[in-house]
Structures are given as structure tokens and as C-alpha cells.
PQR file with spaces between the fields and no chain letter, atoms N, CA, C, O and H, PARSE charges and radii, in Angstrom:
ATOM       1  N    MET     1       0.791   -1.067   -0.225 -0.4000 1.5000
ATOM       2  CA   MET     1       0.178   -0.057    0.095 -0.0000 2.0000
ATOM       3  C    MET     1       0.991    1.219   -0.010  0.5500 1.7000
ATOM       4  O    MET     1       1.880    1.505    0.793 -0.5500 1.4000
ATOM       5  N    PHE     2       0.690    1.860   -0.895 -0.4000 1.5000
ATOM       6  CA   PHE     2       1.686    3.337   -1.269 -0.0000 2.0000
ATOM       7  C    PHE     2       3.206    2.880   -1.052  0.5500 1.7000
ATOM       8  O    PHE     2       4.043    3.774   -0.922 -0.5500 1.4000
ATOM       9  H    PHE     2      -0.032    1.628   -1.547  0.4000 1.0000
ATOM      10  N    GLY     3       3.512    1.875   -1.017 -0.4000 1.5000
ATOM      11  CA   GLY     3       5.172    1.475   -1.405 -0.0000 2.0000
ATOM      12  C    GLY     3       5.396    1.108   -0.258  0.5500 1.7000
ATOM      13  O    GLY     3       6.566    0.806   -0.021 -0.5500 1.4000
ATOM      14  H    GLY     3       2.832    1.148   -1.123  0.4000 1.0000
ATOM      15  N    PHE     4       4.455    1.006    0.786 -0.4000 1.5000
ATOM      16  CA   PHE     4       5.133    0.508    2.238 -0.0000 2.0000
ATOM      17  C    PHE     4       4.703   -0.809    2.515  0.5500 1.7000
ATOM      18  O    PHE     4       3.609   -1.218    2.124 -0.5500 1.4000
ATOM      19  H    PHE     4       3.505    1.252    0.593  0.4000 1.0000
ATOM      20  N    SER     5       5.632   -1.619    3.278 -0.4000 1.5000
ATOM      21  CA   SER     5       5.581   -3.255    3.573 -0.0000 2.0000
ATOM      22  C    SER     5       4.567   -3.233    4.952  0.5500 1.7000
ATOM      23  O    SER     5       4.376   -2.328    5.765 -0.5500 1.4000
ATOM      24  H    SER     5       6.520   -1.288    3.595  0.4000 1.0000
ATOM      25  N    PRO     6       4.121   -4.315    4.886 -0.5600 1.5000
ATOM      26  CA   PRO     6       3.234   -4.420    6.257  0.2800 2.0000
ATOM      27  C    PRO     6       4.123   -3.911    7.455  0.5500 1.7000
ATOM      28  O    PRO     6       3.902   -2.926    8.159 -0.5500 1.4000
ATOM      29  N    GLU     7       4.896   -4.560    7.512 -0.4000 1.5000
ATOM      30  CA   GLU     7       5.960   -4.154    8.685 -0.0000 2.0000
ATOM      31  C    GLU     7       6.180   -2.544    9.155  0.5500 1.7000
ATOM      32  O    GLU     7       6.029   -2.010   10.254 -0.5500 1.4000
ATOM      33  H    GLU     7       5.076   -5.360    6.939  0.4000 1.0000
ATOM      34  N    GLU     8       6.520   -2.108    8.098 -0.4000 1.5000
ATOM      35  CA   GLU     8       6.604   -0.676    7.982 -0.0000 2.0000
ATOM      36  C    GLU     8       5.154    0.044    8.597  0.5500 1.7000
ATOM      37  O    GLU     8       5.034    0.844    9.525 -0.5500 1.4000
ATOM      38  H    GLU     8       6.642   -2.542    7.205  0.4000 1.0000
ATOM      39  N    ILE     9       4.287   -0.464    7.854 -0.4000 1.5000
ATOM      40  CA   ILE     9       2.646   -0.076    8.285 -0.0000 2.0000
ATOM      41  C    ILE     9       2.608   -0.191    9.934  0.5500 1.7000
ATOM      42  O    ILE     9       2.276    0.629   10.789 -0.5500 1.4000
ATOM      43  H    ILE     9       4.385   -1.114    7.101  0.4000 1.0000
ATOM      44  N    GLU    10       2.988   -1.272   10.006 -0.4000 1.5000
ATOM      45  CA   GLU    10       2.451   -1.936   11.896 -0.0000 2.0000
ATOM      46  C    GLU    10       3.517   -0.931   12.595  0.5500 1.7000
ATOM      47  O    GLU    10       3.245   -0.331   13.635 -0.5500 1.4000
ATOM      48  H    GLU    10       3.257   -1.939    9.311  0.4000 1.0000
ATOM      49  N    ALA    11       4.729   -0.810   11.935 -0.4000 1.5000
ATOM      50  CA   ALA    11       6.055    0.235   12.922 -0.0000 2.0000
ATOM      51  C    ALA    11       5.452    1.501   13.035  0.5500 1.7000
ATOM      52  O    ALA    11       5.672    1.976   14.149 -0.5500 1.4000
ATOM      53  H    ALA    11       4.950   -1.297   11.090  0.4000 1.0000
ATOM      54  N    ILE    12       4.757    2.249   12.292 -0.4000 1.5000
ATOM      55  CA   ILE    12       3.960    3.322   12.253 -0.0000 2.0000
ATOM      56  C    ILE    12       2.863    3.565   12.791  0.5500 1.7000
ATOM      57  O    ILE    12       2.630    4.576   13.454 -0.5500 1.4000
ATOM      58  H    ILE    12       4.578    1.863   11.387  0.4000 1.0000
ATOM      59  N    GLY    13       1.968    2.536   12.526 -0.4000 1.5000
ATOM      60  CA   GLY    13       0.452    2.695   12.962 -0.0000 2.0000
ATOM      61  C    GLY    13       0.570    2.590   14.723  0.5500 1.7000
ATOM      62  O    GLY    13       0.242    3.418   15.573 -0.5500 1.4000
ATOM      63  H    GLY    13       2.157    1.715   11.987  0.4000 1.0000
ATOM      64  N    LEU    14       1.224    1.111   14.878 -0.4000 1.5000
ATOM      65  CA   LEU    14       0.691    0.810   16.451 -0.0000 2.0000
ATOM      66  C    LEU    14       1.455    2.219   17.368  0.5500 1.7000
ATOM      67  O    LEU    14       0.713    2.825   18.142 -0.5500 1.4000
ATOM      68  H    LEU    14       1.490    0.439   14.187  0.4000 1.0000
ATOM      69  N    PRO    15       2.889    2.666   17.236 -0.5600 1.5000
ATOM      70  CA   PRO    15       2.757    3.671   18.320  0.2800 2.0000
ATOM      71  C    PRO    15       1.905    4.909   18.107  0.5500 1.7000
ATOM      72  O    PRO    15       1.623    5.603   19.084 -0.5500 1.4000
ATOM      73  N    LEU    16       1.476    5.229   16.895 -0.4000 1.5000
ATOM      74  CA   LEU    16       0.467    6.415   16.431 -0.0000 2.0000
ATOM      75  C    LEU    16      -0.749    5.993   17.193  0.5500 1.7000
ATOM      76  O    LEU    16      -1.166    6.740   18.078 -0.5500 1.4000
ATOM      77  H    LEU    16       1.705    4.666   16.102  0.4000 1.0000
ATOM      78  N    SER    17      -1.368    4.845   16.927 -0.4000 1.5000
ATOM      79  CA   SER    17      -2.650    4.566   17.424 -0.0000 2.0000
ATOM      80  C    SER    17      -2.440    4.430   19.285  0.5500 1.7000
ATOM      81  O    SER    17      -3.290    4.869   20.059 -0.5500 1.4000
ATOM      82  H    SER    17      -1.029    4.238   16.208  0.4000 1.0000
ATOM      83  N    LEU    18      -1.346    3.846   19.673 -0.4000 1.5000
ATOM      84  CA   LEU    18      -1.415    3.896   21.499 -0.0000 2.0000
ATOM      85  C    LEU    18      -1.168    5.383   21.754  0.5500 1.7000
ATOM      86  O    LEU    18      -1.427    5.777   22.891 -0.5500 1.4000
ATOM      87  H    LEU    18      -0.655    3.490   19.044  0.4000 1.0000
ATOM      88  N    THR    19      -0.759    6.164   20.967 -0.4000 1.5000
ATOM      89  CA   THR    19      -0.515    7.914   21.457 -0.0000 2.0000
ATOM      90  C    THR    19      -1.903    8.064   21.419  0.5500 1.7000
ATOM      91  O    THR    19      -2.454    8.123   22.518 -0.5500 1.4000
ATOM      92  H    THR    19      -0.549    5.844   20.043  0.4000 1.0000
ATOM      93  N    VAL    20      -2.629    8.142   20.381 -0.4000 1.5000
ATOM      94  CA   VAL    20      -3.933    8.589   20.262 -0.0000 2.0000
ATOM      95  C    VAL    20      -4.888    7.919   21.203  0.5500 1.7000
ATOM      96  O    VAL    20      -5.822    8.536   21.714 -0.5500 1.4000
ATOM      97  H    VAL    20      -2.181    8.094   19.488  0.4000 1.0000
ATOM      98  N    LEU    21      -4.647    6.660   21.425 -0.4000 1.5000
ATOM      99  CA   LEU    21      -5.611    6.265   22.715 -0.0000 2.0000
ATOM     100  C    LEU    21      -5.109    6.871   24.113  0.5500 1.7000
ATOM     101  O    LEU    21      -5.907    7.384   24.898 -0.5500 1.4000
ATOM     102  H    LEU    21      -3.888    6.159   21.009  0.4000 1.0000
ATOM     103  N    MET    22      -4.019    6.797   24.321 -0.4000 1.5000
ATOM     104  CA   MET    22      -3.420    7.637   25.729 -0.0000 2.0000
ATOM     105  C    MET    22      -3.936    8.569   25.780  0.5500 1.7000
ATOM     106  O    MET    22      -4.628    8.678   26.792 -0.5500 1.4000
ATOM     107  H    MET    22      -3.370    6.380   23.683  0.4000 1.0000
ATOM     108  N    VAL    23      -3.957    9.821   24.774 -0.4000 1.5000
ATOM     109  CA   VAL    23      -4.306   11.150   24.776 -0.0000 2.0000
ATOM     110  C    VAL    23      -6.152   10.827   25.180  0.5500 1.7000
ATOM     111  O    VAL    23      -6.758   11.526   25.991 -0.5500 1.4000
ATOM     112  H    VAL    23      -3.395    9.733   23.952  0.4000 1.0000
ATOM     113  N    TRP    24      -6.545   10.108   24.719 -0.4000 1.5000
ATOM     114  CA   TRP    24      -8.136   10.015   24.628 -0.0000 2.0000
ATOM     115  C    TRP    24      -8.514    9.497   26.214  0.5500 1.7000
ATOM     116  O    TRP    24      -9.540    9.939   26.733 -0.5500 1.4000
ATOM     117  H    TRP    24      -6.052    9.540   24.060  0.4000 1.0000
ATOM     118  N    MET    25      -7.633    8.533   26.969 -0.4000 1.5000
ATOM     119  CA   MET    25      -7.671    8.025   28.108 -0.0000 2.0000
ATOM     120  C    MET    25      -7.353    9.542   29.161  0.5500 1.7000
ATOM     121  O    MET    25      -7.910    9.719   30.244 -0.5500 1.4000
ATOM     122  H    MET    25      -6.800    8.175   26.548  0.4000 1.0000
ATOM     123  N    LEU    26      -6.442   10.421   28.594 -0.4000 1.5000
ATOM     124  CA   LEU    26      -6.060   11.203   29.567 -0.0000 2.0000
ATOM     125  C    LEU    26      -7.233   12.496   29.416  0.5500 1.7000
ATOM     126  O    LEU    26      -7.301   13.330   30.319 -0.5500 1.4000
ATOM     127  H    LEU    26      -5.990   10.278   27.713  0.4000 1.0000
ATOM     128  N    LEU    27      -8.019   12.575   28.370 -0.4000 1.5000
ATOM     129  CA   LEU    27      -8.959   13.314   28.573 -0.0000 2.0000
ATOM     130  C    LEU    27     -10.139   13.120   29.300  0.5500 1.7000
ATOM     131  O    LEU    27     -10.831   14.006   29.800 -0.5500 1.4000
ATOM     132  H    LEU    27      -7.964   11.897   27.636  0.4000 1.0000
ATOM     133  N    ILE    28     -10.370   11.662   29.338 -0.4000 1.5000
ATOM     134  CA   ILE    28     -11.440   11.099   29.895 -0.0000 2.0000
ATOM     135  C    ILE    28     -11.374   10.990   31.514  0.5500 1.7000
ATOM     136  O    ILE    28     -12.306   10.898   32.313 -0.5500 1.4000
ATOM     137  H    ILE    28      -9.807   10.942   28.932  0.4000 1.0000
ATOM     138  N    ILE    29      -9.974   11.029   31.743 -0.4000 1.5000
ATOM     139  CA   ILE    29      -9.702   11.699   33.391 -0.0000 2.0000
ATOM     140  C    ILE    29      -9.797   12.987   33.462  0.5500 1.7000
ATOM     141  O    ILE    29     -10.298   13.465   34.480 -0.5500 1.4000
ATOM     142  H    ILE    29      -9.216   11.103   31.094  0.4000 1.0000
ATOM     143  N    TRP    30      -9.404   13.730   32.555 -0.4000 1.5000
ATOM     144  CA   TRP    30      -9.849   15.317   32.715 -0.0000 2.0000
ATOM     145  C    TRP    30     -11.217   15.319   33.110  0.5500 1.7000
ATOM     146  O    TRP    30     -11.506   15.997   34.096 -0.5500 1.4000
ATOM     147  H    TRP    30      -8.997   13.342   31.729  0.4000 1.0000
ATOM     148  N    ASN    31     -12.157   14.654   32.493 -0.4000 1.5000
ATOM     149  CA   ASN    31     -13.802   15.260   32.143 -0.0000 2.0000
ATOM     150  C    ASN    31     -14.057   14.314   33.443  0.5500 1.7000
ATOM     151  O    ASN    31     -15.111   14.700   33.949 -0.5500 1.4000
ATOM     152  H    ASN    31     -11.923   14.103   31.692  0.4000 1.0000
ATOM     153  N    LEU    32     -13.594   13.390   34.075 -0.4000 1.5000
ATOM     154  CA   LEU    32     -13.762   12.740   35.230 -0.0000 2.0000
ATOM     155  C    LEU    32     -13.442   13.734   36.365  0.5500 1.7000
ATOM     156  O    LEU    32     -14.468   14.022   36.981 -0.5500 1.4000
ATOM     157  H    LEU    32     -12.739   13.076   33.664  0.4000 1.0000
ATOM     158  N    ALA    33     -12.475   14.270   36.772 -0.4000 1.5000
ATOM     159  CA   ALA    33     -11.702   15.391   37.823 -0.0000 2.0000
ATOM     160  C    ALA    33     -12.606   16.287   37.410  0.5500 1.7000
ATOM     161  O    ALA    33     -13.317   16.546   38.381 -0.5500 1.4000
ATOM     162  H    ALA    33     -11.642   14.037   36.271  0.4000 1.0000
ATOM     163  N    LYS    34     -13.031   17.045   36.232 -0.4000 1.5000
ATOM     164  CA   LYS    34     -14.160   18.389   36.076 -0.0000 2.0000
ATOM     165  C    LYS    34     -15.303   17.762   36.582  0.5500 1.7000
ATOM     166  O    LYS    34     -15.730   18.335   37.585 -0.5500 1.4000
ATOM     167  H    LYS    34     -12.453   16.834   35.443  0.4000 1.0000
ATOM     168  N    GLU    35     -15.929   16.810   36.242 -0.4000 1.5000
ATOM     169  CA   GLU    35     -17.113   16.437   36.623 -0.0000 2.0000
ATOM     170  C    GLU    35     -17.384   16.143   38.247  0.5500 1.7000
ATOM     171  O    GLU    35     -18.354   16.518   38.906 -0.5500 1.4000
ATOM     172  H    GLU    35     -15.583   16.345   35.427  0.4000 1.0000
ATOM     173  N    SER    36     -16.340   15.430   38.649 -0.4000 1.5000
ATOM     174  CA   SER    36     -16.614   15.218   40.197 -0.0000 2.0000
ATOM     175  C    SER    36     -16.198   16.491   41.240  0.5500 1.7000
ATOM     176  O    SER    36     -16.302   16.446   42.466 -0.5500 1.4000
ATOM     177  H    SER    36     -15.552   15.126   38.114  0.4000 1.0000
ATOM     178  N    LYS    37     -15.726   17.582   40.478 -0.4000 1.5000
ATOM     179  CA   LYS    37     -15.143   18.538   41.116 -0.0000 2.0000
ATOM     180  C    LYS    37     -14.402   18.309   42.346  0.5500 1.7000
ATOM     181  O    LYS    37     -14.652   18.608   43.514 -0.5500 1.4000
ATOM     182  H    LYS    37     -15.642   17.618   39.482  0.4000 1.0000
ATOM     183  N    ALA    38     -13.273   17.607   41.707 -0.4000 1.5000
ATOM     184  CA   ALA    38     -12.142   17.162   42.674 -0.0000 2.0000
ATOM     185  C    ALA    38     -11.197   18.266   43.176  0.5500 1.7000
ATOM     186  O    ALA    38     -10.747   18.244   44.321 -0.5500 1.4000
ATOM     187  H    ALA    38     -13.071   17.364   40.758  0.4000 1.0000
ATOM     188  N    GLY    39     -10.917   19.203   42.312 -0.4000 1.5000
ATOM     189  CA   GLY    39     -10.136   20.411   43.216 -0.0000 2.0000
ATOM     190  C    GLY    39      -8.881   19.777   42.494  0.5500 1.7000
ATOM     191  O    GLY    39      -8.863   18.719   41.864 -0.5500 1.4000
ATOM     192  H    GLY    39     -11.282   19.221   41.382  0.4000 1.0000
ATOM     193  N    LYS    40      -7.653   20.807   42.762 -0.4000 1.5000
ATOM     194  CA   LYS    40      -6.228   20.616   42.053 -0.0000 2.0000
ATOM     195  C    LYS    40      -5.667   19.405   42.858  0.5500 1.7000
ATOM     196  O    LYS    40      -4.943   18.570   42.316 -0.5500 1.4000
ATOM     197  H    LYS    40      -7.668   21.666   43.274  0.4000 1.0000
ATOM     198  N    PHE    41      -6.003   19.342   44.085 -0.4000 1.5000
ATOM     199  CA   PHE    41      -5.082   17.913   44.814 -0.0000 2.0000
ATOM     200  C    PHE    41      -5.727   16.655   44.222  0.5500 1.7000
ATOM     201  O    PHE    41      -5.061   15.701   43.819 -0.5500 1.4000
ATOM     202  H    PHE    41      -6.592   20.020   44.525  0.4000 1.0000
ATOM     203  N    GLY    42      -7.140   16.716   44.195 -0.4000 1.5000
ATOM     204  CA   GLY    42      -7.805   15.246   43.509 -0.0000 2.0000
ATOM     205  C    GLY    42      -7.277   15.275   42.250  0.5500 1.7000
ATOM     206  O    GLY    42      -6.555   14.306   42.012 -0.5500 1.4000
ATOM     207  H    GLY    42      -7.681   17.491   44.523  0.4000 1.0000
ATOM     208  N    THR    43      -7.422   16.213   41.201 -0.4000 1.5000
ATOM     209  CA   THR    43      -7.077   15.779   39.984 -0.0000 2.0000
ATOM     210  C    THR    43      -5.767   15.383   39.722  0.5500 1.7000
ATOM     211  O    THR    43      -5.496   14.707   38.730 -0.5500 1.4000
ATOM     212  H    THR    43      -8.009   16.999   41.394  0.4000 1.0000
ATOM     213  N    ILE    44      -4.839   15.787   40.618 -0.4000 1.5000
ATOM     214  CA   ILE    44      -3.315   15.482   40.666 -0.0000 2.0000
ATOM     215  C    ILE    44      -3.215   13.874   40.906  0.5500 1.7000
ATOM     216  O    ILE    44      -2.662   13.019   40.213 -0.5500 1.4000
ATOM     217  H    ILE    44      -5.059   16.336   41.424  0.4000 1.0000
ATOM     218  N    VAL    45      -3.963   13.754   42.164 -0.4000 1.5000
ATOM     219  CA   VAL    45      -4.298   12.341   42.217 -0.0000 2.0000
ATOM     220  C    VAL    45      -4.955   11.173   41.463  0.5500 1.7000
ATOM     221  O    VAL    45      -4.779    9.968   41.643 -0.5500 1.4000
ATOM     222  H    VAL    45      -4.412   14.449   42.727  0.4000 1.0000
ATOM     223  N    LEU    46      -5.861   11.885   40.458 -0.4000 1.5000
ATOM     224  CA   LEU    46      -6.472   11.096   39.506 -0.0000 2.0000
ATOM     225  C    LEU    46      -5.581   10.860   38.619  0.5500 1.7000
ATOM     226  O    LEU    46      -5.302    9.725   38.233 -0.5500 1.4000
ATOM     227  H    LEU    46      -6.004   12.863   40.313  0.4000 1.0000
ATOM     228  N    PHE    47      -5.028   11.951   38.193 -0.4000 1.5000
ATOM     229  CA   PHE    47      -4.324   11.553   37.061 -0.0000 2.0000
ATOM     230  C    PHE    47      -2.951   10.769   37.220  0.5500 1.7000
ATOM     231  O    PHE    47      -2.497   10.202   36.227 -0.5500 1.4000
ATOM     232  H    PHE    47      -5.256   12.873   38.506  0.4000 1.0000
ATOM     233  N    PHE    48      -2.360   10.721   38.276 -0.4000 1.5000
ATOM     234  CA   PHE    48      -1.540    9.931   38.685 -0.0000 2.0000
ATOM     235  C    PHE    48      -1.806    8.306   38.864  0.5500 1.7000
ATOM     236  O    PHE    48      -1.147    7.344   38.469 -0.5500 1.4000
ATOM     237  H    PHE    48      -2.729   11.182   39.083  0.4000 1.0000
ATOM     238  N    VAL    49      -3.195    8.398   39.715 -0.4000 1.5000
ATOM     239  CA   VAL    49      -3.334    6.901   39.971 -0.0000 2.0000
ATOM     240  C    VAL    49      -3.945    6.110   38.505  0.5500 1.7000
ATOM     241  O    VAL    49      -3.661    4.971   38.136 -0.5500 1.4000
ATOM     242  H    VAL    49      -3.730    9.179   40.036  0.4000 1.0000
ATOM     243  N    LEU    50      -4.849    7.082   37.830 -0.4000 1.5000
ATOM     244  CA   LEU    50      -5.287    6.547   36.501 -0.0000 2.0000
ATOM     245  C    LEU    50      -4.574    6.133   35.220  0.5500 1.7000
ATOM     246  O    LEU    50      -4.862    5.342   34.321 -0.5500 1.4000
ATOM     247  H    LEU    50      -5.080    8.007   38.130  0.4000 1.0000
ATOM     248  N    SER    51      -3.159    7.243   35.536 -0.4000 1.5000
ATOM     249  CA   SER    51      -2.579    6.992   34.228 -0.0000 2.0000
ATOM     250  C    SER    51      -1.573    6.291   34.785  0.5500 1.7000
ATOM     251  O    SER    51      -0.611    6.481   34.040 -0.5500 1.4000
ATOM     252  H    SER    51      -2.925    7.885   36.267  0.4000 1.0000
ATOM     253  N    PHE    52      -1.168    5.419   35.887 -0.4000 1.5000
ATOM     254  CA   PHE    52       0.098    4.763   36.384 -0.0000 2.0000
ATOM     255  C    PHE    52       0.341    3.746   35.317  0.5500 1.7000
ATOM     256  O    PHE    52       1.462    3.572   34.839 -0.5500 1.4000
ATOM     257  H    PHE    52      -1.949    5.264   36.492  0.4000 1.0000
ATOM     258  N    GLY    53      -0.661    3.112   34.967 -0.4000 1.5000
ATOM     259  CA   GLY    53       0.022    1.840   33.830 -0.0000 2.0000
ATOM     260  C    GLY    53       0.160    2.746   32.294  0.5500 1.7000
ATOM     261  O    GLY    53       0.767    2.123   31.424 -0.5500 1.4000
ATOM     262  H    GLY    53      -1.571    3.253   35.355  0.4000 1.0000
ATOM     263  N    MET    54      -0.310    4.044   31.925 -0.4000 1.5000
ATOM     264  CA   MET    54       0.164    4.183   30.948 -0.0000 2.0000
ATOM     265  C    MET    54       1.769    4.840   31.200  0.5500 1.7000
ATOM     266  O    MET    54       2.676    4.668   30.386 -0.5500 1.4000
ATOM     267  H    MET    54      -0.803    4.550   32.632  0.4000 1.0000
ATOM     268  N    ILE    55       1.923    5.627   32.499 -0.4000 1.5000
ATOM     269  CA   ILE    55       3.500    5.666   32.698 -0.0000 2.0000
ATOM     270  C    ILE    55       4.444    4.472   32.933  0.5500 1.7000
ATOM     271  O    ILE    55       5.670    4.529   32.841 -0.5500 1.4000
ATOM     272  H    ILE    55       1.186    5.766   33.161  0.4000 1.0000
ATOM     273  N    GLY    56       3.703    3.359   33.257 -0.4000 1.5000
ATOM     274  CA   GLY    56       4.731    2.234   33.116 -0.0000 2.0000
ATOM     275  C    GLY    56       4.993    1.768   31.700  0.5500 1.7000
ATOM     276  O    GLY    56       6.152    1.486   31.397 -0.5500 1.4000
ATOM     277  H    GLY    56       2.707    3.312   33.333  0.4000 1.0000
ATOM     278  N    PHE    57       4.036    1.663   30.817 -0.4000 1.5000
ATOM     279  CA   PHE    57       4.267    1.517   29.554 -0.0000 2.0000
ATOM     280  C    PHE    57       5.021    2.302   28.726  0.5500 1.7000
ATOM     281  O    PHE    57       5.474    1.830   27.683 -0.5500 1.4000
ATOM     282  H    PHE    57       3.095    1.892   31.063  0.4000 1.0000
ATOM     283  N    ILE    58       5.245    3.597   29.096 -0.4000 1.5000
ATOM     284  CA   ILE    58       6.102    4.680   28.319 -0.0000 2.0000
ATOM     285  C    ILE    58       7.666    4.586   28.846  0.5500 1.7000
ATOM     286  O    ILE    58       8.654    4.908   28.186 -0.5500 1.4000
ATOM     287  H    ILE    58       4.877    3.980   29.943  0.4000 1.0000
ATOM     288  N    ALA    59       7.653    4.055   30.222 -0.4000 1.5000
ATOM     289  CA   ALA    59       8.963    4.185   30.849 -0.0000 2.0000
ATOM     290  C    ALA    59       9.573    2.591   30.224  0.5500 1.7000
ATOM     291  O    ALA    59      10.781    2.429   30.048 -0.5500 1.4000
ATOM     292  H    ALA    59       6.850    3.794   30.758  0.4000 1.0000
ATOM     293  N    LYS    60       8.676    1.616   29.968 -0.4000 1.5000
ATOM     294  CA   LYS    60       9.340    0.354   29.549 -0.0000 2.0000
ATOM     295  C    LYS    60       9.803    0.618   28.083  0.5500 1.7000
ATOM     296  O    LYS    60      10.889    0.166   27.720 -0.5500 1.4000
ATOM     297  H    LYS    60       7.695    1.748   30.111  0.4000 1.0000
ATOM     298  N    THR    61       9.130    1.232   27.347 -0.4000 1.5000
ATOM     299  CA   THR    61       9.278    1.827   25.914 -0.0000 2.0000
ATOM     300  C    THR    61      10.785    2.668   25.955  0.5500 1.7000
ATOM     301  O    THR    61      11.652    2.434   25.113 -0.5500 1.4000
ATOM     302  H    THR    61       8.248    1.600   27.641  0.4000 1.0000
ATOM     303  N    ILE    62      10.937    3.495   26.857 -0.4000 1.5000
ATOM     304  CA   ILE    62      12.151    4.260   26.799 -0.0000 2.0000
ATOM     305  C    ILE    62      13.212    3.385   27.254  0.5500 1.7000
ATOM     306  O    ILE    62      14.297    3.430   26.673 -0.5500 1.4000
ATOM     307  H    ILE    62      10.233    3.685   27.542  0.4000 1.0000
ATOM     308  N    MET    63      13.010    2.527   28.307 -0.4000 1.5000
ATOM     309  CA   MET    63      14.097    1.430   28.709 -0.0000 2.0000
ATOM     310  C    MET    63      14.501    0.658   27.413  0.5500 1.7000
ATOM     311  O    MET    63      15.693    0.591   27.115 -0.5500 1.4000
ATOM     312  H    MET    63      12.129    2.490   28.779  0.4000 1.0000
ATOM     313  N    GLN    64      13.536    0.066   26.624 -0.4000 1.5000
ATOM     314  CA   GLN    64      13.823   -0.862   25.879 -0.0000 2.0000
ATOM     315  C    GLN    64      14.919   -0.013   24.797  0.5500 1.7000
ATOM     316  O    GLN    64      16.000   -0.490   24.451 -0.5500 1.4000
ATOM     317  H    GLN    64      12.567    0.120   26.866  0.4000 1.0000
ATOM     318  N    LYS    65      14.457    1.183   24.402 -0.4000 1.5000
ATOM     319  CA   LYS    65      14.890    2.181   23.387 -0.0000 2.0000
ATOM     320  C    LYS    65      16.527    2.169   23.640  0.5500 1.7000
ATOM     321  O    LYS    65      17.303    1.761   22.776 -0.5500 1.4000
ATOM     322  H    LYS    65      13.579    1.571   24.683  0.4000 1.0000
ATOM     323  N    PHE    66      17.027    2.746   25.136 -0.4000 1.5000
ATOM     324  CA   PHE    66      18.035    3.081   25.970 -0.0000 2.0000
ATOM     325  C    PHE    66      18.795    1.567   25.665  0.5500 1.7000
ATOM     326  O    PHE    66      19.773    1.466   24.923 -0.5500 1.4000
ATOM     327  H    PHE    66      16.396    3.077   25.838  0.4000 1.0000
ATOM     328  N    MET    67      18.211    0.511   26.321 -0.4000 1.5000
ATOM     329  CA   MET    67      18.982   -0.636   26.222 -0.0000 2.0000
ATOM     330  C    MET    67      19.224   -1.579   25.270  0.5500 1.7000
ATOM     331  O    MET    67      19.889   -2.584   25.519 -0.5500 1.4000
ATOM     332  H    MET    67      17.417    0.593   26.923  0.4000 1.0000
ATOM     333  N    GLY    68      18.609   -1.287   23.893 -0.4000 1.5000
ATOM     334  CA   GLY    68      18.625   -1.957   22.632 -0.0000 2.0000
ATOM     335  C    GLY    68      18.064   -3.324   22.774  0.5500 1.7000
ATOM     336  O    GLY    68      18.669   -4.281   22.290 -0.5500 1.4000
ATOM     337  H    GLY    68      18.069   -0.470   23.691  0.4000 1.0000
ATOM     338  N    LEU    69      16.852   -3.485   23.460 -0.4000 1.5000
ATOM     339  CA   LEU    69      16.231   -4.687   23.193 -0.0000 2.0000
ATOM     340  C    LEU    69      14.973   -4.644   22.213  0.5500 1.7000
ATOM     341  O    LEU    69      14.373   -5.682   21.933 -0.5500 1.4000
ATOM     342  H    LEU    69      16.360   -2.709   23.853  0.4000 1.0000
């Protein structure tokens, strides 16, 4: 497709789609904090706790990049 191999499409598509998904999840957390009137501290706690998995995934990706795995 357009001169790209399936591997190249996957190499571009997976990180792009995961980035879009993570941004969408952050917007959901923001909306949850706004609707629950959590305040500044509550919003920080919501973002930290609910995005902890995303932080781990990003950290794993960065470590793999630096370690050459």
C-alpha cells in the first residue's frame, strides 16, 4: 500500500494508535476530575493513579530503546 510493507505500516501505526488512545484516556480522566469537582489535589491524584499504567508502558518503551532490546 503506497509503497510500504506491512511491517513498516505496523511500525508506524502501532505507536501512533497507542498515542491517540493514551491522549483519549487522559481526556477522559480530565473530564472525570472536572465533573466530580475534585479540586487541584484530587485532579493530581486522579491523573497519577489512573494514568499509572500508561506511565509504566512509556517507561518500558524508553528503557527498551536505551538498552537496545
